[in-house]
TORVO-597812 format. One record per atom (N, C-alpha, C): x, y, z; residue in three letters. Coordinates in steps of 0.02 Angstrom, whole numbers, plus 50000, padded with zeros to 5 digits. Layout:
REM TORVO-597812
XYZALA ...
This chain:
REM TORVO-597812
504864852552002MET 505514855452021MET 505944856051959MET 506194862051945LEU 506654863351890LEU 507344864851919LEU 507834860851900LYS 508514861951924LYS 508874866551875LYS 509154871951900VAL 509504876851859VAL 510234876851882VAL 510694875151836PHE 511394874351856PHE 511854875951798PHE 512494875051808SER 512984876551755SER 513454870651748SER 513874870951695SER 514364865651682SER 514994868651653SER 515564865751671GLU 516194868251643GLU 516224867151568GLU 515854862151543GLN 515854860751472GLN 515504866251433GLN 515014869651467LEU 514624874751433LEU 514614881051477LEU 515174884551481PRO 515214890251527PRO 514754896051511PRO 514544896551448GLU 514114902151427GLU 513384900151423GLU 513204894651455ARG 512504892151452ARG 512234891051522ARG 511584891551528ILE 511214889851590ILE 510874883251577ILE 511014878251618LEU 510734871551608LEU 510094870751648LEU 509624867051617LEU 508964865851647LEU 508804858451646LEU 508614855651702ALA 508434848551705ALA 507834847751750ALA 507414842751734PHE 506814841451774PHE 506664834051773PHE 506284831751822GLU 506094824751826GLU 505564823151774GLU 505524816751754TYR 505054814651702TYR 504334816351721TYR 504184816251785ALA 503494817551808ALA 503254824451788ALA 503724829251778HIS 503544836051760HIS 503594837351685HIS 503694832051646LYS 503794832851574LYS 503204836451541LYS 502594834451557SER 502004837251525SER 501944844751538SER 502204847151594ILE 502144854251612ILE 502704858351581ILE 503324855651582LEU 503914859751567LEU 504194858951496LEU 504104853151466LEU 504454851851403LEU 504274856951349LEU 503624857751336ASP 503424862451283ASP 503624869551300ASP 503614871351364GLU 503804878051384GLU 504544879351371GLU 504964874551388ILE 505684875351377ILE 505844875751303ILE 505484872051264ARG 505604872151191ARG 505454879051160ARG 505074883051196ARG 504914889751171ARG 505434894951191ARG 505894893251235LEU 506394898051259LEU 506884899651202LEU 507074905951195PRO 507544907851141PRO 508234904751153PRO 508514901751100GLY 509184898951103GLY 509244892451140GLY 508664889151154ARG 508704882951193ARG 509034877451151ARG 509354872751186ALA 509684867051154ALA 509654861051201ALA 509614855051172TRP 509584848851211TRP 510274845551211TRP 510494842951269HIS 511144839751276HIS 511044832751303HIS 511004827751259PRO 510864820851281PRO 511384818051329PRO 512014820251322ASP 512534817751367ASP 512424820151439ASP 512124826051447LEU 511994828951513LEU 511274827751536LEU 510864825351490LEU 510144824551503LEU 509844831051528LEU 510014836351493ALA 509794843051514ALA 509714847551453ALA 509294852651462TRP 509224857951412TRP 509684863751434TRP 509804868251387SER 510194874151404SER 509934880151366SER 510064886151395ILE 509904892451362ILE 510514896951370ILE 510584901951327PRO 511144906551335PRO 511074910551400PRO 511634913351422THR 511634917451482THR 511414924651468THR 511184925951407SER 510984932751387SER 510384935151428SER 510304941651432ALA 509754944651470ALA 509084942451442ALA 509034942051375MET 508394940051344MET 508194933051365MET 508674928351364SER 508514921451382SER 508354920851456SER 508724924551498ARG 508584924351570ARG 507884926851585ARG 507684932451553GLU 507024935251564GLU 506474930451540GLU 506614927151484ALA 506124922251459ALA 506034916451508ALA 506594914251538LEU 506564908751587LEU 506164910951648LEU 506314916951674ILE 505964919451733ILE 505224920251720ILE 505054922951661THR 504344923851642THR 503994917151639THR 504314912051609MET 504014905451605MET 503884902551674MET 504374903151718CYS 504304900251786CYS 503754903851825CYS 503694910351815LYS 503154914151849LYS 502474911851823LYS 502424911251756ARG 501784909551727ARG 501544902551747ARG 502014897751751LYS 501834890851767LYS 501934889251842LYS 502124894351882SER 502244893451954SER 502724887751967SER 503284887851931VAL 503784882451936VAL 504244883651995VAL 504314878552037VAL 504794878852092VAL 505484877252065VAL 505974881652077CYS 506644880852049CYS 507164879752104CYS 507654875752087GLU 508234874752129GLU 508844877252090GLU 509124882952111VAL 509684886152075VAL 510334884452110VAL 510824881952071ALA 511474880152099ALA 511814886452128ALA 512124885952187PRO 512444891852219PRO 512964895252176PRO 513384891252139ASP 513914894352098ASP 513614898352041ASP 513064895852012LEU 512734899451958LEU 512404905751986LEU 512114905252044LEU 511784910952075LEU 512284916452092LEU 512894914352110PHE 513424919252126PHE 513624923052063PHE 513684919452006ARG 513894922651944ARG 513334926451910ARG 512704924051921THR 512124927151888THR 511604928651941THR 511694933951980PRO 511234935452036PRO 510514936852013PRO 510424938551949GLN 509744939851924GLN 509284933751931GLN 509594927751934LEU 509194921651940LEU 508904920652010LEU 509074925152056ALA 508784924652124ALA 508024925152121ALA 507764928452068MET 507034929052061MET 506704922152055MET 507074917252028LEU 506804910552022LEU 506684907552091LEU 507114908952138MET 507034906552207MET 506424909652240MET 506314916152225GLU 505744919652254GLU 505084916652230GLU 505074914452166ILE 504474911252138ILE 504314904952178ILE 504834901052194GLY 504734894952232GLY 504464896352301GLY 504734901452335MET 504504903152402MET 503784905652400MET 503614909552347LEU 502924912052340LEU 502444906252329LEU 502664901452287LYS 502224895752275LYS 502114891652338LYS 502644890952378ASN 502574887252441ASN 502074890752487ASN 502084897452487ASP 501604901152527ASP 500894900052503ASP 500814900252436VAL 500144899152406VAL 499904892152422VAL 500344887152414GLU 500144880252428GLU 499944879452502GLU 500304882852546ARG 500134882552617ARG 499454885652629ARG 499304891152596ASP 498644894352603ASP 498094889752577ASP 498224886552520ILE 497724881952491ILE 497604876152538ILE 498134873252565ARG 498044867652612ARG 497634869752673ARG 497744875952696GLY 497354878452753GLY 496614879052736GLY 496464881552676ILE 495764882152654ILE 495444875252647ILE 495804870552615ILE 495534863852605ILE 495394860452672ILE 495844861152719THR 495754858252786THR 495134861152820THR 495064867752815LYS 494494871152847LYS 493834868752817LYS 493814868252750VAL 493204865952716VAL 493044858752735VAL 493564854452736ASP 493454847352751ASP 493204846452822ASP 493464850252870GLU 493224849752938GLU 492484851752942GLU 492294856952904HIS 491604859152903HIS 491154853652875HIS 491384850352821MET 490994844952791MET 490934839052839MET 491464837552874ARG 491434831952922ARG 490934833352977ARG 490924839553002ARG 490434841453054ARG 489724840853027ARG 489644842252963ARG 488974841852932ARG 488784834752912ARG 489254830052918GLY 489104823052902GLY 489124821452829GLY 489514825252789TYR 489564823752718TYR 489934817152707TYR 489754813652654GLY 490074807252639GLY 490794808152614GLY 491164802552617VAL 491874802652597VAL 491954804852525VAL 491534802152481ARG 491604803752409ARG 491444811052395ARG 490934813752428THR 490754820752419THR 491314825252444THR 491594823552502ARG 492144827552529ARG 492744827552482ARG 492904821852455LYS 493474821252409LYS 493354825452346LYS 492744824952319ALA 492584828652259ALA 492604836152271ALA 492314838452325TYR 492304845652341TYR 493024848352352TYR 493424844552389ARG 494114846652400ARG 494484847452334ARG 494384842752289GLY 494724843052224GLY 494504849052183GLY 493854850452182HIS 493604856152144HIS 493874862752171HIS 493874863452237ILE 494114869652267ILE 494864870652255ILE 495244865252261GLU 495964865752250GLU 496124867552177GLU 495764864452130ARG 495884865952059ARG 495704873252044ARG 495164875752074PHE 494984882752063PHE 495514887452090PHE 495754886152151LEU 496254890552182LEU 496904890452143LEU 497104884652117ASN 497714884252077ASN 497634888152012ASN 497034887951984ASP 496904891551922ASP 496864899051935ASP 496554900851991TYR 496444907952006TYR 497094911552026TYR 497444908652073GLY 498094911452092GLY 498084917252139GLY 497504919852157GLY 497454925652203GLY 497234923552272GLY 497084928552313GLY 496864927252381GLY 496104926352384GLY 495874923052436GLU 495154921652444GLU 494734927952446GLU 495004933152479GLU 494614939252488GLU 494514943052422GLU 494924941352372ASP 494864944852307ASP 494394941352258ASP 494134935552277ILE 493704931652232ILE 493004934752231ILE 492744935852171HIS 492064938452162HIS 491684934152112HIS 491054935752104ASN 490624931652061ASN 490884931251990ASN 491194936551965GLU 491454936451896GLU 492014931351888GLU 492404930251941HIS 492924925151938HIS 492614918151933HIS 492074917051970ILE 491724910551967ILE 491444909451897ILE 491134914551868LYS 490854913951801LYS 491404912451749LYS 491974915951756ALA 492524914751708ALA 492784907651714ALA 492834905151776TYR 493084898251786TYR 492584893251759TYR 491944894451770THR 491424890051743THR 491454889651667THR 491544895451636LEU 491594895751563LEU 492204891851539LEU 492754892351576LYS 493364888751557LYS 493244881151560LYS 492884878851611LEU 492724871651616LEU 492284869451558LEU 491794873551541MET 491344871851485MET 491734871551419MET 492174876451409ASP 492574876651347ASP 493054870751343ASP 493244868151401ALA 493694862351402ALA 493324855851389ALA 492664856251381GLY 492264850351365GLY 492054846251425GLY 492084849251484ARG 491874845551544ARG 491114844351543ARG 490914838651570ALA 490204836951573ALA 489834841951617ALA 489204843251601HIS 488804848051639HIS 488764846051713HIS 488724839451726ALA 488684837051795ALA 489324838851833ALA 489894838351799TYR 490544840151830TYR 490554847551847TYR 490334851751800VAL 490334858951811VAL 489854860851867VAL 489274857651868ASN 488794859051922ASN 489074857151990ASN 489434851651993GLN 489734849552057GLN 490284854552078GLN 490664857052029ALA 491184862052044ALA 490864868352073ALA 490314870452043ILE 489954876452068ILE 489694875252138ILE 489424869352150SER 489164867752218SER 489724867852269SER 490314865252250ALA 490884865152296ALA 491114872252312ALA 491154876552261LEU 491384883452272LEU 490864887352313LEU 490234886152299ARG 489704889552337ARG 489714887452410ARG 489824880952422PHE 489854878452491PHE 490434881852527PHE 491014882252495TRP 491604885252526TRP 491504892652541TRP 491314896352489LEU 491294903652496LEU 490694906052538LEU 490114903152527CYS 489514905552560CYS 489384902352628CYS 489504895852633GLU 489344892452696GLU 489934892252744GLU 490524890752718VAL 491104890352763VAL 491374897252779VAL 491474901352727GLU 491754908052738GLU 491214913252756GLU 490584911652745GLY 490044916252762GLY 490014922452718GLY 490244921952656ARG 490234927752612ARG 489514929352593ARG 489334935852596LYS 488654938052579LYS 488624941852513LYS 489214942652480ASP 489234946552419ASP 489164942352356ASP 488874936252363PHE 488734932052305PHE 487974931352298PHE 487724930352237PRO 487004929652227PRO 486734923352260PRO 486104923452279ASN 485794917552309ASN 485754911752259ASN 485634913552196LYS 485574908452143LYS 486174909152097LYS 486584904052094TRP 487174904152052TRP 487014901551982TRP 487314904651932GLU 487194902651863GLU 487514895851849GLU 487124891251823ARG 487354884451811ARG 487174882151741ARG 487564877351713PRO 487374874451649PRO 486764869951657PRO 486354869651606ARG 485764865351609ARG 485974858051611ARG 485554854051643ARG 485714846951650ARG 485694843451583ARG 486194839251569GLN 486194835351508GLN 485784828951519GLN 485414827151468ARG 485034820951473ARG 485414815551433ARG 485794811551469LYS 486174806151438LYS 485894799451460LYS 485754795151411LEU 485494788551427LEU 486054784051452LEU 485924780251504PRO 486454775751530PRO 486594769951483PRO 487214767651483ASN 487394761751444ASN 487114755551478ASN 486894750751437VAL 486594744651464VAL 486864738751425VAL 487024733351460LEU 487224727051428LEU 486624722351426LEU 486604717851378SER 486074712851376SER 486204707651430SER 485704703551445THR 485794698351496THR 486334693351474THR 486354691751410ASP 486874687151385ASP 487564690051394ASP 487644696551381GLU 488294699751389GLU 488504699751462GLU 488024701051507VAL 488184701051579VAL 488424694151601VAL 488064688951580LEU 488244682151600LEU 488924680151572LEU 489064682051510ARG 489714680651480ARG 490274684151518ARG 490144690451537LEU 490654694351572LEU 490804691351640LEU 490284689851679ILE 490394687051746ILE 490724680251740ILE 490494676151692GLY 490764669451684GLY 491484669151661GLY 491724674451630THR 492414674651605THR 492914675951660THR 492694679351714VAL 493144680951769VAL 493304674651809VAL 493944672951813THR 494154666751845THR 494264667451920THR 494464673351943ASN 494584674452015ASN 493914674252052ASN 493864669752102LEU 493224668652136LEU 492984674952172LEU 493444678552205LYS 493244684652241LYS 492964689752192LYS 493304690752136HIS 493084695752088HIS 492424693652055HIS 492354687152039ARG 491734684852008ARG 491154685552056ARG 491264684052119THR 490724684652169THR 490504691952176THR 490994696452179LEU 490834703552186LEU 490444706152126LEU 490654704352066LEU 490294706552006LEU 489584703652004LEU 489514697552028SER 488844694452031SER 488384698452077SER 488644700752133LEU 488234704752180LEU 488084711652151LEU 488574714652118VAL 488454721252089VAL 487874721052040VAL 487874716051996TYR 487334715651946TYR 486684713251977TYR 486714707952017SER 486094704852043SER 485724709152093SER 486084713852126ALA 485774718052177ALA 485764725452156ALA 486054727152099GLY 486054734052077GLY 486484738552121GLY 487064736052142LEU 487474739852189LEU 487934744752153LEU 488084750252186ARG 488644754452166ARG 489284750852187ARG 489824751852150ILE 490444748252167ILE 490684750252236ILE 490594756652255GLY 490794758852322GLY 490404755252377GLY 489784753352362GLU 489384749552410GLU 489614742352414GLU 489774739452356ALA 489954732352353ALA 490604730952390ALA 491114735052380VAL 491764733652411VAL 491734734852487VAL 491234738652511ARG 491194740252582ARG 490694735652619ARG 490454730452586LEU 490004725752619LEU 490374721952674LEU 490004720152726LYS 490274715952779LYS 489874709452782LYS 490174704052807PRO 489814697552807PRO 489124698052839PRO 489064702052892GLN 488414702452927GLN 487884706352886GLN 488084709452831ASP 487594713052789ASP 487194708252745ASP 487414701952741ILE 487064697052700ILE 486554693352743ILE 485914693552723ASP 485374690252761ASP 485044685052716ASP 485294678852715PRO 485004673752671PRO 484304671552690PRO 484114672452753VAL 483444670452774VAL 482914675052744VAL 483034681652748ARG 482564686452719ARG 482724687952646ARG 483294685152622LYS 483504686052552LYS 483614693352534LYS 483964696852579VAL 484104703852567VAL 484834705352585VAL 485074710952559ILE 485734713552575ILE 485634720452605ILE 485964721752662LYS 485904728352693LYS 486474732752669LYS 486314738552642ILE 486804743452619ILE 486824748952672ILE 487414749852702ARG 487474754552758ARG 487734761352734ARG 487394766652756GLN 487624773552746GLN 487894774652675GLN 487464773352627SER 487654774252557SER 487574781552537SER 487504782852473LYS 487434789652449LYS 486854793252484LYS 486984799252508GLY 486484802852545GLY 486444800752618GLY 486954796952641ALA 486994794652711ALA 486364790852731ALA 486144786152687LYS 485534782352701LYS 485694774852701LYS 485354771152744ASP 485364763852742ASP 484794761552697ASP 484884755652666ARG 484334752852628ARG 484434745352621ARG 483914741852600TYR 483964734752584TYR 483874733852509TYR 484224728952482THR 484124727052413THR 484084719452409THR 483924716852351VAL 483784709752344VAL 484424705552345VAL 484394699752377LEU 484934694852375LEU 484734689252327LEU 485064689052271SER 484914684052220SER 485094677052244SER 484674672252227GLY 484814665252245GLY 485444662752212GLY 485524664352147ALA 486114662152110ALA 486744665552137ALA 486694671952153ALA 487274675552179ALA 487454672852248ALA 486954670852288TYR 487084668352355TYR 487444661552352TYR 487304657552300GLU 487634651152293GLU 488384651952284GLU 488584656552240ILE 489304657752230ILE 489594661352290ILE 489194665352324LEU 489434668852384LEU 489584663952440LEU 489174658752447LYS 489294653652499LYS 489954650052486LYS 490084648352424VAL 490714644952407VAL 491304649452423VAL 491234655852405TYR 491764660652418TYR 491894661452492TYR 491364661952533MET 491444663152605MET 491744657052640MET 491574651052617VAL 491864645052646VAL 492614644752631VAL 492794646752569ARG 493484646252549ARG 493914651852579ARG 493664658052578GLU 494064663752599GLU 493984665652672GLU 493404663852702LYS 493264665352772LYS 493374672752789LYS 493024677352755PRO 493114684452770PRO 492864686052840PRO 493204690852873VAL 493024692552942VAL 492724699552946VAL 493134704652934HIS 492884711552940HIS 492524713852877HIS 492894713652822TRP 492594715452757TRP 492414709152719TRP 491854709452684LEU 491654703652643LEU 492154702552587LEU 492424708052560PHE 492924707452507PHE 493554711352528PHE 493974708252569PRO 494574711752593PRO 495074712752536PRO 495504717852545GLY 496024719152496GLY 496654715352513GLY 497234717852490ALA 497864714552504ALA 497994714452580ALA 497784719852614GLU 497814719952687GLU 497124718152714GLU 497064713052755PRO 496414710752779PRO 496004716152815PRO 496344721152843THR 495984726352879THR 495684731552832THR 495854731252768LYS 495584735952718LYS 495184732252665LYS 494654735552641HIS 494244732352589HIS 494574732852521HIS 494354728652476LEU 494594728852407LEU 494454735852378LEU 494914738452338THR 494814745252312THR 494354745252252THR 494014750852244GLU 493564751652186GLU 493964751152121GLU 494564754152121ARG 494964754252060ARG 495164747252038ARG 495304742852086THR 495474735952069THR 494914732652030THR 494294733552053MET 493734730452019MET 493584733851952MET 493724740251947GLN 493644743651883GLN 494134740751832GLN 494744739451854HIS 495244736351809HIS 495014729351788HIS 494754725551835VAL 494514718751820VAL 493954719151767VAL 493484723651777PHE 492934724351730PHE 493194726451661PHE 493614731451659GLU 493854734151594GLU 494264728851557GLU 494674725051593ARG 495074719851561ARG 494624714351532ARG 494114712351569THR 493654707151545THR 493224709751488THR 492984715851494ARG 492594719051440ARG 492974719051375ARG 493604721151376ASP 494014721451316ASP 494164714451289ASP 494254709751334GLN 494384702851314GLN 493794699951275GLN 493184701751295LEU 492584699151263LEU 492364703451203LEU 492694709251194GLY 492504713551138GLY 491854717151148GLY 491664718351212LEU 491054722151225LEU 491174729451212LEU 490634733351207ARG 490694740451191ARG 491144744051241ARG 491584748251215SER 492084751551257SER 491774756551305SER 491154758751291SER 490834763751334SER 490564760651398SER 490544753951401ALA 490284750551461ALA 490784751151518ALA 490534752851577THR 490954753351637THR 490664748651690THR 491014748151746LEU 490764743951801LEU 490074746251823LEU 489944752751821HIS 489294755451841HIS 488744753251792HIS 488944751151732THR 488454748751683THR 488074742751709THR 488384738651752LEU 488034732951781LEU 487444735251823LEU 487514740751859ARG 486964743451899ARG 486414746051852ARG 486604749551799HIS 486114751751749HIS 485754745851718HIS 486124740551704SER 485824734651672SER 485334731251719SER 485504730851784PHE 485044728051834PHE 484374731651833PHE 484384738251835ALA 483764742151836ALA 483374741451771ALA 483724741651714THR 483394741151649THR 483074734351639THR 483434729051658HIS 483164722251649HIS 482554721151694HIS 482574723751756LEU 481984723251800LEU 481384726751768LEU 481494732651741LEU 480954736451710LEU 480674732751650LEU 481104729751610GLU 480884726051551GLU 480484719851571GLU 480614717251631GLU 480244711351655GLU 479594713351689GLU 479454719851693GLY 478814722051720GLY 478824724251793GLY 479404724751823THR 479454726951893THR 479234734251899THR 478844735751950ASP 478594742551960ASP 479174747251973ASP 479134753251943LEU 479674758151948LEU 479804760152020LEU 479284760152062ARG 479374762152132ARG 479814757252170ARG 479744750752154TYR 480154745652187TYR 480884746452164TYR 480984747752100ILE 481654748652074ILE 481984754652107ILE 481604759952117GLN 481864765852151GLN 482124764152221GLN 481734760052258GLU 481944758052325GLU 482564753752324GLU 482594749052277LEU 483174744652273LEU 483814748452256LEU 483754753452213LEU 484334757352192LEU 484524762652244LEU 484054764452287GLY 484194769552337GLY 484154776652309GLY 483744777652257HIS 483654784352229HIS 483194788452274HIS 483394794552287ALA 482974798952328ALA 482374801352290ALA 482444802352225SER 481894805052184SER 481704799952130SER 481054799152117PRO 480844794652062PRO 481074797151994PRO 481214803651988LYS 481444806351924LYS 482104803151903LYS 482524801551953THR 483164798351937THR 483054791451908THR 482574787851936THR 482434781051913THR 482094780951846THR 481704786151831GLN 481324786351769GLN 481764786551707GLN 482414788051714ILE 482854788151656ILE 482874781251623ILE 482754775951662TYR 482784769151634TYR 482194767651589TYR 481654771551595THR 481084770551549THR 481274772451478THR 481804776451470HIS 482024778451403HIS 482524773451374HIS 482754768651415VAL 483244763851393VAL 482924757051378VAL 482404755351415THR 482084748851407THR 481814747851336THR 481894741651311VAL 481654740151243VAL 481044735551245VAL 480774734551305ARG 480204729951310ARG 479634732051265ARG 479434738451269ASP 478884740851228ASP 479104742551157ASP 479744744551150VAL 479984746251083VAL 479964740151038VAL 480114734251066ARG 480124728151025ARG 479434726450997ARG 478904728951028ARG 478224727551004ARG 478034731950945ARG 478414737250935ILE 478244742050882ILE 478544739650816ILE 478144739450765GLN 478384737450699GLN 478564743650659GLN 479164743750632SER 479384749350591SER 478944749850529SER 478784755950506PRO 478384756750445PRO 478714753650385PRO 479394753250385LEU 479744750050329LEU 479584742550327LEU 479614739250386ASP 479444732150389ASP 478724730950369ASP 478284735450391ARG 477574734750374ARG 477464735550299ARG 477824740150269ALA 477734741350196ALA 477984735250156ALA 478554732450177LEU 478814726650141LEU 478364720550151LEU 478094719950213ALA 477654714250227ALA 477014714550187ALA 476814720650166ALA 476194721450128ALA 476254718550057ALA 476894717850033HIS 476994714949967HIS 476954707349971HIS 476524704349930GLN 476424697249932GLN 477004693249903GLN 477454696649864ASP 477994693049831ASP 478604692149877ASP 478544694349940GLY 479094693349987GLY 479714697449971GLY 479644703449945SER 480204707749927SER 480594709849989SER 481244710949980THR 481674713650033THR 482084719350004THR 482424722850046LEU 482854728350023LEU 483424725849979LEU 483614719449987LEU 484154716649947LEU 483944715649875LEU 483294715949862ASP 483054715049793ASP 483134721349752ASP 483344726949782GLY 483384733349746GLY 483844733149687GLY 484444730149695ASP 484934729849640ASP 484654725849582ASP 484314720249599ASN 484034716049546ASN 483494719849508ASN 483104723949545THR 482574727749513THR 482854732849464THR 483394736349485GLU 483704741349441GLU 483994738149379GLU 484324732149389ARG 484624728749332ARG 484094726449282ARG 483524724049311SER 482994721649266SER 482684727349227SER 482664733349259ARG 482404739149223ARG 482874741049167ARG 483534740449180GLY 484024742249129GLY 483974737749068GLY 483834731249081ARG 483764726649024ARG 483144728148984ARG 482614730449019ASP 481994731948982ASP 482114738048938ASP 
């Protein structure tokens, strides 16, 4: 919201003020307006009442779709500023249209049984595209999708993010709206092969041991010991723990599938202490309100704070514990098929990424440099190089 008003102190100026939340959008734009000036006593910017400055303001508000509130007295003296009000009404119409599209898509996804996270991601992608596009749904064509995809790539978005955006737009336009004027196969960026981050077993134990809050420590222990996604861990219920069979039941996880994973003996010991003390009823890890589970973001903050406290690599995230679980099992010789079942991967190709991270076999390989130095009977090392050069110089 941009407030446009006047002041008796500055009768020949148009004053502009906005809330701090809109600073990132408006500040640089206002600084580009001709004749602009900052007034700390009024906490407002101003521009001259000249036609050039007014046109520049109107153009800026149109380009950024800024909703404006124009003071009635200023509007009476400068009726040309009525165009600012029209921009606001137009934006409200556009936002109403976008909300209608998002609601329609979400209802379609709910009928199809899409998961909460997928629905949230798709809604976000569609809304961002519509805000960027600015036109009506019936005017969207394949070239607009290609241009938007290219914009995401140029902005440095990960290929997986761009692929998900394309999937969301395709779902909306082709499945929900039933459009037939798009190709069957949409152009997508190739998949990036990125190796997951992994912590050593010592680092994992240090991290879990540093957390003093019993609830948080118990949850992190389960995430690592069972290879859980954080969304799965916070949604566990007491009845999902089966100490007799030593398994944990994961309900309706990614892909709307149930599965079982391993219940660690060590993790169960701390879990028993936690359950006796906290007596959870509905959720195993309730949040501030007992009827709601602990949020994923809360645990991400806990992990990041502890990670930084220990000086662990900054690239490690809470999901790194799941990667570490799979990698450590593989290094200990666990069959890849079992790991796939424990993680809940639909395809073995997803699980095979951990074969590129494990160092079990790499540690057995001797570098040719080590082999070459070992071949010398005098026990030479690379640190002897300086001494060798100095001795040659003396000779």
